[in-house]
C-alpha positions in Angstrom: 3.5 -11.1 -12.3 5.9 -12.5 -14.8 5.1 -15.8 -16.4 8.0 -17.5 -14.8 6.8 -16.4 -11.3 3.3 -17.6 -12.0 4.6 -20.9 -13.2 6.9 -21.3 -10.1 3.9 -20.6 -7.9 1.7 -23.1 -9.7 4.4 -25.7 -9.5 4.7 -25.2 -5.8 0.9 -25.5 -5.4 0.7 -28.6 -7.5 2.8 -30.4 -5.0 0.5 -29.7 -2.1 -2.0 -32.3 -0.9 -5.6 -31.3 -1.6 -6.4 -30.9 2.1 -3.9 -28.1 2.3 -5.7 -25.8 -0.2 -8.1 -24.3 2.3 -5.2 -23.2 4.5 -3.3 -21.9 1.5 -6.3 -19.9 0.4 -6.6 -18.4 3.8 -2.9 -17.5 3.8 -3.2 -15.9 0.3 -6.2 -13.9 1.4 -4.5 -12.6 4.5 -1.4 -11.7 2.5 -3.5 -9.8 0.0 -5.4 -7.9 2.7 -2.1 -7.0 4.4 -0.6 -5.7 1.1 -3.8 -3.7 0.4 -3.9 -2.3 3.9 -0.2 -1.2 3.7 -1.0 0.6 0.4 -4.0 2.4 1.9 -1.9 3.4 5.0 0.8 4.8 2.7 -1.8 6.8 0.8 -3.3 8.2 4.0 0.1 9.1 5.3 0.9 11.0 2.0 -2.4 12.8 2.1 -1.7 13.9 5.7 1.8 15.1 4.7 0.3 17.0 1.7 -2.2 18.7 4.0 0.5 19.7 6.4 2.6 21.1 3.5 -0.4 23.0 2.2 -1.0 24.6 5.6 2.7 25.5 6.0 2.7 27.0 2.5 -0.4 29.0 3.2 1.1 30.3 6.4 4.3 31.3 4.7 2.4 33.1 2.0 0.4 35.1 4.5 3.5 36.0 6.4 5.2 37.1 3.1 2.2 39.2 2.2 2.3 40.8 5.6 5.9 41.7 5.2 5.1 43.5 1.9 2.6 45.8 3.7 
């Protein structure tokens, strides 16, 4: 995060009353979990796609080798 973004976030937080910090912390944790979950889902999707491409590639190679016989 750039320094100006960090500063902007800190400025916003400074204006909050102390009793709001627990809710803010909960929101930040939920946001963080959501971002991490989305990253994990994207990685899983890519791995599934790679597996499918590997299978198709293997099948194509087998068919090509059969055509050479």
